[in-house]
N, C-alpha and C positions, 0 to 999 in steps of 0.2 A: 455824297457820303457825309453823315453827321458825325462829328468828333466830340466825344464826351470827355469831360474832365476826369482825371484819374479817380477822384473821390466818387463820382457818379458810377464809374465802371465797377468799383468795389461793391457799392450798394446794390447794383443790379445783380452781381454774381451771388451775393449773400441772399438776395430775394429768391433767386432760382433754387438755391440749395434748400431754402426754407419750404418752398413748394414741394420739392421732392421728399423732404423729411416728413412733412405732414401727410404725404400719401402712403408712407410705409407703416406697417402694423407696429404697434408698441411692443417692445421686448422687455420683460421684467429683468431687473438686475440679477446677474448670476444665472440666467436661464441659458440652456443650450439646445441646439437643434435636436429634434426627436430622432431616435435611431431608425434607420431604414429597416424594413422587414426583410430578413434573410430569405432568399429564394433558393429552395433546395433543388438541386439537380439530381443528386444520387446520394445514397447512404447505405452502409453495411454495418453489421454487428457480427463479430466472430470471437472465438475463444482461442487464446494462445497460452497454454499452460494454465497458470493461475490468473492470467490477465484477461479481462474483458476489453476488447478493442472496438471502439466506436469510431467510424469514419464517416464524414459528411463532406460532400462537394457542393459548393454554392455557386450561383451565377456570377457573383462578384466577390472579391476578397472582403471578409468581414472584419470590422473593427471590434475586437473582443472587449475592449474597455467600455463600449457602449451597451453591452449586453448584461443583464442582471443574472448573477449565478443562482440566486434563491428567489425567483419571482413569485408573486401572487398572481396567478393567471386570471383571476377574476377582475383585475384592474385593466381597463382598456389601454392604458398608457404603458404597460409593462413591455419591455423589449427583451426577448430571450430566444435561446436556441437550445432545446432540450431533447434528450432521448427518453421516451417513456416506456416503462416495462410493467406489464401486467401478467401475473401468474395465471396459467391456464387452470381452470377448475378441475380438481381431482389430482393435480400433480403434486410432487413432493414439495414444490415451492409454496403451494397453497396450504399444505399441512403445516409448514414452518410459519407461514403468516398467521394461521389460526393460533399457533402456540406463542409467537413472539409479538405479533402485531406490527412487524417492521417490513415484511416483504411485500411484493406487488399484489395487485388486486386479482381476485378470481375472475376469469372471463370465460364465456362460452366458447366452444370450438370455433365458431364463426367470428369471434373477436368482439362480440357485444358484451359490455360490462354488466356483471351481475352483482357488484358490490365491492366492499372493502376498500382497497387503495390502489393507486398507481404510483410507482416509484420513478422519479425523474432525475436524471443526471444532466446538469446544465453547464454549458460553457460560458465563460465570460468573467468580467470583473478584473480588478487590478492584479490578482494572483492566478490568472487563468492558466498559466503554463505549469503550475505545480499543484493546483487545487481545483476541484470541480464542485459545483453546487449540488446539494442533495435535497430534494423536496418530495414529500409524499402527500398525495391529495385523496380526498374521498370522491364519491361519484358526483358531487356538486361543485367540484373544483376547490373545495375549502382546504387550505394547507393544514395537514396534521402535524408534520414535523418539517423543520428547516435546519440544515446544517451544511458543513462543507467537509470534504474528505480528500486525502492525498490522491493525486493523479499526475499523469504525465501527458502534456499536450504538445504535439508537434504540428508543423505546417509544411508538409513536403512540397506543396505547390501553393501559390498565392490564394487559390480558390479551394484548397483542401485542408481540412482539420482532422487530426487523428488523436483521439483521447483514449488513454489506457488506464484502467483501474484494476486493483486486485479484488476479485469477487470471492465469495465464500461465506460460511455462517459466522465467522469471527470478524468479518470486515464490516465497517460502518455502513456500506451500501445496503446490507441486508439481502442482497441477491444471492440466495442459496441455490444449490443445484436443483434443477427442475425444468419444466417447460414454461415458456413465456411467449407472449405476443409483444412486439415492440414497434414503435413508431417514432418519428421526429416531429416536434412541435416548434413552430417559429412564429414570432410576433414582433411588431415594431411599427415605426412610421407615424406615431402620434394618432393612432386609431381612436375613434370616439364611440363607436357602436361595438360592444363587446363581442357579439356573435360574428362580427366581420373581422375581428382582430387576428385570430390565430389561423394559420394554415398548417396542415399536417401532411406528412409524406410517409409512405407512398399514398397516392390518391386512391388506390384501390382498397386500402385498409391495412391494418397491422400485419406484420410478417412474423413468422414463427422462429423461435430460438430454443434450442435445448442447451442449457448450461450444465455441463457435466462435472462431476466431482473430480478433483485432481489429487495426486499425492506426490511427494518428493521422491525422486528415483535416483538422484545422484547430484554431483556438483562438478564444476570445472576447476582446473588448476592443480590436479593431482600429479605431482612429479617428484623427482629425486632431489628435493631441496629441504634444507633445515631452516626454520624460521622461529625467532623468539619474540618478534614484535613487527609491526608494520611501519614502513618508512613513510610517514604522512604528517602533515601539519594540521590536518583536521582534528578537532577535539572529539575523538571517538575512540572507544575501547571495546574489547571483547571479553565478556565474562565466560569462563570455562569451568567445568565441573568434572572431576575424575572419580573413578572407582565404582560408579553405579552400573546398572540401575540398582536401587536399594529401596528399603521401606521409606526412606526420606525423599526420594526423587519426586513423588507426586506433590509433596508440600513445597519443594523448591519451584516446581512448575506453577503452583498456585500463586506464589509471590511474583514470578516473572510475568504471568498473565495479568495479574492485577496492576502491575507497574508498566505493562506494555513494553517489555524489554526482551529481546531475543538472547539466547545463549547457546553455547556449544557443549555437548556432553560427550566425554571420552569414556567409553564403556568397556567393561571386562566381559569376555565371552562366558565365563563360568557363572556370572551373576545374572545372565539374561533369561534363562528358562523360567517360566512362570510370570515374567514381567513384560511379556510381549505387548500388552495393551499400553503400558507406560511408555515403551519405546515408540509405539505408533503415535501416542499423544505428543511426545516431544516433537516429532516431525510435523504433525497436524497443526501445531500452534506456532510454526515458523521457526522453531529451534533446529539445531543441527546435531547429528550424531557422528562421532569419530571413533576410531579403533584404538583400544588400549590393551591389546593382546588378549589371549584366551585366559591366562592364569596369572597375570600381573608379574611376569618375570622380567628381570633386567637384561639388556642386550639380547632381545629375543631373536629367534631364527624365523625362517619363512613360515613354518607351521603355526607358530604362535600368532603372528600377524595375520596370516591368511585365514586361520580358523575363526578369529573374531569377526573379520570382515564378512566371511561366508555366513556366519550366524546372524549378523545385522541384516544382510540381504534376505536371508530366509524368513526372518521374523517381521520385516517391515517393507521389503521391496526396495530398500534404499541401498545404493552402493556407495560406501564412504570414500571420500577423497582426502581425508585427514587422518594421520596417525600420531599418537602421543606415546613416547617411550616411558614406561614406568620409572619413576624416580628421576626422570630426565637423563637416564643413562643412555648415551648415544655415541655412536662412532660412524665412520663412513660406511661400514657394512650394513648397519641398521638402516641408515638413510637410503642406501641403494636398494635394499630389500623392500622397504616400504614403497619406494618409487617404482619398482618393478610391478607392484600390485596396484599402481595408480593412486598412490597416496603421498602427500606432502607431510614431512615430519614437523610437528609443532611442539615447541617447548613454551617458555613464558619469560616475562621480565618483571612480573610482580608476584611474589609468593608470600602470603601471610602465615605460612606454616600452620594452617588450621588443623592439619592432621594430628599435630602435637597437643591440641586442645589448650591453646594459650589464653583463652577467654574471649568473649564477644568483643570487648573494647579493643583488645590487641589486634584482633582480625580486622576490625573496622579501621583502626588508625593506620595499620600497615598499608592497607589498600588505598585509602583516600589520600595518604601522604605520598605515595609512590607512583600513583597512576599518572601517565603522560599520554599525549596524543599517540595513538597507535599501540597502546599497551595491550598485551595479552595477559589477563589476570587469572591466576590459578586458585581454584577452591576445590572442595570435595563434597560430593553428595552421597558418597558411599565409603566403605572401608572402615567403618567404626561409627561411634555416636557423632552426629553432625548437627546437634541442636545449637551449638555456638555459632556455626556458620549460618545456619538458617535464620537465627535471630538477628545476626548482623546484616544480612543481605538487604532488607528493605532500606535501612539507613544508609548503607553504602550506595545504593542506587540513587536515593534522594539527594545525598550530598554531591555525588559526581554530577548529577543532572543540574543541581543548583549552581555548580561551577561551570556549566556550559557544555558538559560532555553528553554525547549520544552513545548509543550501544548498537553493536552489530555482531552477527555471528563471525567466527574466524574467517570463513570463506569470503563473506562480504567485506570484512576489514582488509583482506588482501586483494580486493578487487575482482574476486571470482563470483560465480553465480550458483545458486541452487537450481537444479533442473526439476521441472514438474511435468507430469504426464496425466492426461485425463484417463479415467477408467470407467467401466460399466457401459 
């Protein structure tokens, strides 16, 4: 055996490492390994109320951070996992696409594309659990729009992903009720030849989906309880409007829609006839309707509360779960009566006394200076001239939002849910 000096041993070891290093491919600084192409085992698309639920099962657990939420599928190196939706030619979704340019592509009954666009909802990116990518493409795969939208992503099993989004004409997805063909597209693995990069599922071709219109039919949480604010540390408040519907209500809705803010309207039964369309718009835009008695009487009996609830149900199909006593006049009998009808009694903790017409500045200052996390803010859209409140509303929303506040309906603020049901 030949014994080498320690210095010679070190030099030999370094030489061996140099040989190995020169045999490895060069890696550019900051480069990362290409994402593996997802292998789709199964996928489903279903509707649950307002939610479109997309489920995909893969051969191996997918690293969402390696997937691009807004991919350009023309690029061979793009790694993505997307659900594609194309509206069937002649369906209501195609008509909406023609009018707005945002819905899916028209396709023949056999699934072959005949033009316009495909809408793709893509999983991945650093915010994958609360946002999805939205890409629309033309028939040449050219991206027409790229955006992101609110979503909920869960992983019930390591190899299963469930994405839920709110669909409908007012949602950024642009997926309006109608007939669609859908498929799943997956790519990755550092592909170099574009036509070999993407796999689609199912292999037999796109599957059919009928996205049905939905409407609010009720809400949870209606019980014999009196609430004036929510016990929460979240910086969120509920805007509420009393004494409508009125000739002002549509203009209040215009502001709320422009600002993308929901609200709760407590309505009087005697004011409802002739304004059924306004009431339906309230619900269609994600706002909530509560009961404010038939004739705005204080300490109302069963008939006053039940009568308004019955009229709301008859005009909109919505069963209210919230009741507000006129003037805030409440006792245990009123709370128990409302509870027996499936309604929680709601008062408030911020009152600008806008009914007294104190001026736009006073209404604004009172609200923004007194709002706290969980506040229920009282305003009026009926019962008199409401120009002051209407003028103050945009600035109220802007100021509270700038201070970090979000907005919810009363039911949402209290941790309850609106209930939706498909129809037609």
